[in-house]
C-alpha positions in Angstrom: 109.5 87.9 93.6 109.7 84.2 94.5 110.2 83.9 97.9 113.5 82.3 99.3 113.5 79.5 101.2 114.8 80.0 104.9 117.2 77.9 106.7 117.8 78.0 110.5 120.5 76.8 112.8 122.1 77.9 116.0 125.9 77.7 117.0 127.3 76.2 120.1 127.8 79.7 121.5 124.1 80.6 121.0 124.4 82.7 117.7 121.0 82.2 116.1 121.4 82.1 112.1 119.0 82.5 109.3 120.0 81.8 105.6 117.7 83.2 102.8 119.4 81.8 99.4 118.1 83.7 96.3 120.2 83.4 93.1 118.3 85.9 91.3 121.3 88.4 91.5 125.1 87.8 92.3 124.6 89.9 95.4 124.5 88.9 99.3 123.6 90.9 102.3 124.7 90.0 105.7 123.3 91.7 108.8 123.7 91.1 112.6 120.9 92.2 114.9 121.8 92.6 118.5 119.1 92.4 121.1 119.9 95.7 122.6 118.4 99.1 121.7 117.4 102.7 123.5 115.2 101.1 126.1 118.2 98.9 127.3 120.1 101.9 128.4 120.2 102.5 132.1 119.7 105.9 133.8 122.4 108.0 133.2 123.5 106.7 130.1 121.2 108.0 127.7 122.3 107.7 124.2 124.7 104.8 124.9 123.2 102.3 122.8 123.5 104.7 119.6 127.3 105.6 120.9 127.9 101.6 120.9 126.9 101.4 117.5 129.5 104.3 116.4 132.2 102.3 118.5 131.7 98.9 116.6 133.1 100.7 113.2 136.4 101.7 115.1 138.4 98.6 114.5 139.1 95.4 116.4 142.0 93.7 118.1 142.8 92.3 114.8 141.9 94.9 112.3 142.8 98.9 112.4 140.5 101.7 112.4 138.6 102.1 109.2 139.8 98.6 107.9 135.9 97.5 107.9 135.1 100.5 105.4 137.9 99.7 103.1 137.2 96.1 102.9 133.7 96.3 102.1 134.2 99.3 99.8 136.8 97.7 97.8 134.6 94.7 97.3 132.2 97.1 95.5 129.7 97.0 98.6 127.7 99.0 100.8 127.4 99.0 104.8 125.9 100.8 107.9 124.4 100.2 111.0 121.5 101.8 112.9 119.8 101.9 116.9 116.3 101.2 117.6 114.3 101.0 120.7 114.9 97.3 121.1 117.8 96.1 118.7 120.9 97.5 116.9 121.6 96.4 113.6 124.9 96.3 111.2 124.8 95.1 107.7 126.9 94.8 104.4 125.5 94.3 100.9 128.6 93.0 98.6 129.3 90.9 95.4 128.2 87.2 96.3 131.9 86.3 95.7 132.8 88.3 98.9 130.4 86.6 101.5 133.3 85.5 103.3 134.8 88.6 103.7 131.5 89.9 105.1 131.1 87.3 107.6 134.7 87.6 108.8 134.3 91.2 109.4 131.1 90.8 111.5 132.4 87.9 113.4 135.7 90.0 113.9 134.0 92.9 115.8 131.5 90.2 117.8 134.9 88.9 119.0 136.8 91.8 120.3 135.9 95.3 119.0 138.4 98.2 119.7 137.5 99.9 122.6 140.2 102.6 123.4 140.1 106.1 125.0 141.0 107.6 122.0 138.1 106.0 120.1 135.6 106.9 122.8 136.3 110.5 123.0 136.2 110.8 118.9 132.7 109.1 118.5 131.4 111.2 121.6 132.4 114.2 119.6 130.7 112.7 116.4 127.4 111.9 118.0 127.3 115.1 119.5 127.7 116.8 116.2 125.0 114.5 114.8 122.7 115.6 117.5 123.2 119.2 116.7 122.9 118.6 113.3 119.6 116.3 113.3 117.9 118.0 116.8 119.3 121.2 118.2 120.1 123.3 115.1 117.0 121.6 112.9 113.5 123.0 112.8 111.3 120.1 114.2 114.4 118.5 115.5 113.2 115.6 117.6 109.8 115.9 116.9 108.1 113.8 117.6 110.4 110.7 118.2 112.5 112.5 121.3 109.9 114.8 122.3 106.4 112.6 122.5 107.7 109.6 124.5 108.1 111.4 127.8 104.7 112.7 127.6 103.1 109.5 126.5 105.2 107.3 128.9 106.1 107.2 132.3 109.2 104.7 133.0 112.9 105.8 132.1 113.1 103.1 129.5 110.4 104.2 127.2 110.3 108.1 128.1 113.9 108.9 127.6 115.7 110.6 125.0 117.6 107.6 122.9 119.8 110.0 121.0 121.6 111.0 124.3 122.1 113.8 126.8 125.8 115.7 126.1 126.5 115.4 129.8 125.7 111.6 129.9 127.9 110.8 126.8 130.7 112.9 128.0 130.7 110.9 131.3 130.8 107.6 129.5 134.1 105.6 130.2 136.1 102.9 128.4 135.1 100.6 131.3 131.4 101.2 130.7 131.8 100.4 127.3 133.6 97.2 127.9 130.7 96.2 130.4 128.1 97.1 127.6 129.9 94.7 125.0 130.2 92.0 127.6 126.5 92.4 128.6 124.7 92.8 125.0 127.0 92.1 122.4 127.2 88.1 123.2 126.7 85.7 120.2 123.5 84.4 122.3 122.2 88.0 122.1 122.3 88.3 118.4 120.8 87.0 115.0 123.0 86.7 111.9 121.3 86.8 108.6 122.5 86.0 105.3 120.6 86.9 102.1 121.0 86.4 98.5 123.1 84.4 95.9 124.9 81.6 97.9 124.6 77.7 98.5 123.2 77.1 102.1 125.9 74.3 102.8 128.7 76.7 101.8 127.3 79.4 103.8 126.7 77.6 106.9 130.4 76.1 106.7 131.6 79.8 106.4 129.3 80.9 109.4 130.9 78.2 111.6 134.3 78.8 110.4 134.2 82.4 111.3 131.7 82.7 114.2 131.9 79.2 115.9 134.9 80.2 118.1 133.5 83.6 119.1 133.3 82.9 122.9 129.8 82.2 124.6 128.7 84.6 127.1 125.8 84.9 129.5 122.9 86.3 127.8 121.1 89.1 129.6 117.3 88.4 130.5 115.3 90.8 128.4 113.2 93.0 130.9 109.5 93.8 130.1 108.9 97.3 129.3 105.3 97.3 129.5 103.6 100.1 131.2 100.0 100.9 131.7 98.2 103.3 129.0 97.5 106.7 130.2 94.6 107.5 132.3 93.4 110.9 130.7 94.8 113.0 128.3 98.5 114.2 129.1 99.7 117.3 127.8 103.1 119.2 127.4 104.5 122.1 125.3 108.1 122.4 123.6 109.4 125.7 122.2 111.5 125.2 119.1 114.0 128.1 118.3 114.1 127.1 114.9 110.5 126.0 113.7 108.7 128.6 111.6 105.2 127.4 112.5 103.5 125.6 115.4 103.3 121.9 115.3 100.8 119.1 117.1 101.7 115.5 118.1 99.1 113.2 119.3 100.4 109.8 120.7 98.5 107.0 121.4 99.2 103.3 122.7 98.3 100.4 120.2 98.5 96.4 120.6 101.8 94.6 121.1 103.2 93.7 117.9 104.4 90.6 119.1 101.3 89.2 120.7 98.8 90.7 118.2 100.4 91.5 115.1 97.2 91.4 113.1 95.9 94.2 115.7 98.8 95.8 115.2 98.7 96.0 111.2 95.4 97.3 111.4 96.7 100.5 112.7 98.9 100.9 109.6 95.9 100.7 107.7 94.3 103.3 109.7 97.2 105.5 109.0 96.8 105.2 105.5 93.1 106.0 105.5 93.8 109.2 107.8 96.9 110.7 105.6 98.2 108.5 102.9 97.7 110.6 99.7 95.6 113.7 98.9 92.3 111.9 98.9 93.1 110.5 102.6 90.6 111.8 105.6 92.9 114.2 107.2 94.7 115.6 104.0 91.2 116.2 102.6 89.6 118.0 105.8 92.8 119.4 107.2 94.7 120.6 104.3 92.3 121.1 101.3 88.8 121.7 103.0 89.6 123.6 106.1 92.9 124.7 105.1 94.2 125.0 108.7 97.5 122.8 108.5 100.4 122.7 105.9 101.4 119.1 106.8 99.7 116.0 108.4 101.0 112.6 108.9 100.2 109.3 111.0 101.9 106.2 111.6 102.8 103.3 113.8 106.1 103.3 115.6 108.4 106.4 116.2 110.9 105.0 113.9 108.7 103.1 111.6 106.4 100.0 111.9 107.2 96.8 113.6 110.8 98.2 114.6 109.8 97.7 118.4 108.3 95.6 120.7 105.6 96.6 123.2 104.9 99.5 124.1 104.7 101.0 120.6 102.9 104.1 119.5 100.4 105.4 117.0 100.9 109.0 116.4 99.3 112.1 114.4 101.2 115.0 113.7 100.5 118.1 112.0 102.0 121.6 111.3 99.8 124.6 111.2 99.7 128.4 110.7 100.5 130.6 113.6 97.1 131.9 113.3 95.2 128.8 113.5 94.3 127.9 117.4 95.9 124.1 118.1 92.7 123.3 119.7 90.9 123.7 116.2 93.6 121.3 114.7 92.9 118.6 117.4 88.9 119.0 117.3 89.1 118.5 113.6 91.4 115.3 114.0 89.0 114.2 116.6 86.0 114.5 114.6 87.6 112.7 111.6 88.6 109.6 113.8 84.8 109.6 115.2 83.7 109.4 111.5 85.9 106.6 110.8 85.0 104.6 114.2 81.5 104.9 113.6 81.4 104.4 109.6 84.6 102.8 108.6 86.5 103.6 105.3 84.5 102.9 102.3 85.3 99.7 100.3 87.2 101.8 97.8 89.3 103.6 100.7 90.2 100.4 102.2 91.1 98.6 99.0 93.3 101.6 97.8 95.2 101.8 101.2 95.9 97.9 101.5 97.1 97.6 97.8 99.5 100.7 98.4 100.7 98.9 101.4 101.1 95.7 99.9 102.7 97.1 96.8 105.2 98.9 99.1 106.2 95.7 101.2 106.9 93.7 98.2 108.9 96.4 96.4 111.0 96.9 99.7 111.3 93.2 100.1 112.8 93.1 96.6 115.8 95.0 97.7 118.4 92.9 99.1 119.1 95.6 101.8 115.6 95.6 103.2 115.0 92.0 102.9 118.1 91.2 104.8 117.2 93.7 107.5 113.9 92.6 107.7 114.2 89.0 108.0 116.8 89.6 110.8 114.6 92.3 113.0 111.4 89.8 112.4 113.7 86.7 113.8 114.7 88.8 116.9 111.4 90.9 117.6 108.9 88.0 116.8 111.2 84.6 116.8 109.8 84.4 112.9 111.8 85.7 110.0 108.8 84.3 107.9 106.8 87.2 109.2 108.3 89.5 106.6 106.8 87.4 103.9 103.4 86.7 105.7 102.9 90.9 105.9 101.3 91.8 103.0 98.7 88.8 103.1 98.0 90.1 106.7 97.5 93.6 105.7 95.1 92.6 102.5 93.1 90.7 105.3 92.2 94.0 107.2 88.3 94.5 107.0 86.5 98.0 107.3 85.3 96.6 110.8 88.9 96.3 112.0 89.7 99.8 110.9 86.7 101.3 112.6 87.6 99.4 115.8 90.9 100.6 115.7 89.9 104.2 115.3 87.5 104.0 118.4 90.4 102.8 120.4 92.2 106.0 119.7 90.8 107.8 122.7 90.9 111.5 123.5 91.1 110.4 127.4 94.1 108.1 127.1 96.6 109.9 124.9 99.5 112.3 124.8 99.3 116.0 123.3 102.4 117.6 122.5 102.5 121.4 121.2 105.5 122.6 119.6 105.7 126.2 119.6 108.0 128.6 117.7 110.0 130.9 119.7 108.1 134.1 120.3 104.6 132.5 119.4 101.6 133.3 121.2 98.5 131.0 120.8 95.9 133.0 119.3 92.4 133.0 121.5 89.9 130.3 120.3 87.3 132.8 119.8 89.8 134.8 117.4 91.2 132.0 115.3 87.8 131.4 113.8 85.7 128.1 113.7 83.4 126.6 111.0 
């Protein structure tokens, strides 16, 4: 895929705009990324950023409820929004002839969403049902993204449940919503991205037409959420009423993706060496050779790679049989990490993993939805939308020595260990669980 040229400008109200023209297909993607996520929520308002994402689809001062849905779908388009640790995004992908419609819709709700008691109560109920479905009534719900942070981190922004506590959600008021909107949904706290089939000059004129009169408001100072890595191994247990087997999550701190993206990407490659495919280290050791786990995975970020600023997390998760002691699984993981730290991956392993990552990124960026969202998040988090197109080359440059150093940094004396137990499960004694 030929990489689209990027055009940037900033409106007088502070809105940053990225245009990425690509005439290869008659479609356009429009996204808005707001610099507010789970970590921006104050204490007593857990889940508020996600709740507000729902409210932004409930109409505006000029459009009735569900009008946004109807206008996009009647144009043959798709839309959605999502909340992350450090941002909330909204997007539409439509035929290129409907570009102005998408820009109008996003500008309209940036200007004045419909914040009413009826909408608030309705969406609180929707979010609570979503939590029941995805967390409370689901095996391994919230594992590890809700359960691991309070073990690994000490501060409220990093440790709390971003999905939300029911009491906090029920206590939200319309005034709270209005204050949240005024604080975080200012145009100067957002990035608008337009990608696909359009002429840059025409798109700029449409952006100025629809967003230019959105009133400027003060932009909040973005706080640092940095905190020191763990001193020692931190442990916790969680009982899951629905899980059929025990599980383990190991959490480690990794480099700041903004200050050291190359160092961060090394951990992506390490994750691939450990768990990507049947030939990976932990798959071979834990699943095939020792047969002590039924599933194992590793990765950067609790939502995915490069979706948060510092601090971010490298996690290794495993689900194991009830008759296998958790300590045996942890010891085997530590042994394999030590092997990688001492020897590094082979040239063949490294080539396979980096080739798979590069291929995956090219495939993802070829999809207009992923490209639009990727450009917007890269501009918001890193200040450089171009990073999206540099990632494959940076990943391909990772060396065996880099991966070995990353594995060495995953220290047992500076990590979180979360043990998930099914209800009624009693851990077998190590001496009865069997050893190699």
